Phi, psi and omega in degrees: 000141171243155175242132169273103189277002179196110176211169182234079188290344179274352181290148188305325182298337182248323189297332182289343180219050188292325175302313180294319179302313182289321178296318179294323177294314181297328177295337178263007177088013177259114190236001174222148188219141174245108180268132195256135177277139176234343183216148178296320189285352178271000183305317179302325178293315180295317179302317180298319179296315181298323183278347179265327188236102180297341181277000181253130170257167181223173175231169173241126181179173182227119180296146180302333176295337189260359192291318184291318176297319180299314182285350172279343182254331185227150171284165178301321180293324177291321176298314180299317179300316181293319178298320178298320178298318180293323181294341182287344181289138187295336180265001175272120190234005180201171179243133179128179018271145181222171178141212181235139170221104180257007177287315176255155179263057184260346180213132180299138181305321181292327177288320177301316181295318182297317182280329172301313180297322178297316178300319179298314180298320179292326175299316179298317183292321186260357182053050179241152178290154180254130177258114190255131170252125177219129179216126183055036183207040186297308184295321181295321180296313181294321180301319180288328184277333188305320179297345182255014181306129180082354181249325181250134177246166178161202188227134161273100190278155177046051190297127178221020186269194184277168173298325178300314181295319178300316180294320177297316179300315179296319179298329179277357177093011183272161171268161180233130187247133179265135176245186179299346179303328183293344179271353184287147186303320187267017185260034183301316182295322179293319177299323178297321178298316185289343173293337188261351183287127177303142185302328183279005177239014190256138172225164177232153183203170172251328194059030178308141009267022183260163165059047178301133181285162166301130017258025184248017183303141181090353178252159171300135180280152174216162188304331179303333185284353178299337178297322179297317178297315181295320181294317178294320180298317178298316180298316178303319188269357181070032180245157173283153178297328179295316180293318180294319179298316179298315182294313183292326176292316177297322178299317179298313181299316182293315183297316185265357177067039180238157175229143176200000000 
């Protein structure tokens, strides 16, 4: 069994055929899914998915691209109240995705920092993992997380950073998740990083509907494709796909405190 530890099942590319999406994934041995929150207003869509599909877990969170728009509509206390409400659902098992993204100018840095810090505090309070998005902000991300070393757990999702960032994440106790990016032709340095990640800190994901792996590049991604990422990752690391699947599934269960 494999777990898609990060997907967006409510996005239009997937939501229109969600029965088919899940069936195709299960045919490839992917039987659990973590659908990730990025905006407060998408919660009703996520809630409907959680209540329809017992094999899907969810998160509560606000993507760094969405922070400035969110804070233009809600106060920090209102954002916190809504996140707490979402966390109360029994199938919500993590916070995020949150973090920093300085590649695009979609969220003011001060707003990104404020909501990143809020997610961290809620993780501490609820003892839930943090799902981190970081792009062009490696040092800033580590700087904010360091005071919480040993207290906050979580994932550097869709990891595409440097070896330095991977080592920092591991030192802080975080997991590192591989996406379809590792199958891309120009991802030699990233593949080298993933050879070094300890097996007990490794996860796999699709980030569906984005970043479809080879041989599906240019198409909307879906959870079934996590198998391509896992197979290449196993080959890179000199492991069998069975061992990698078992390890990443156990890592997911342990990190999120779920059994299946």
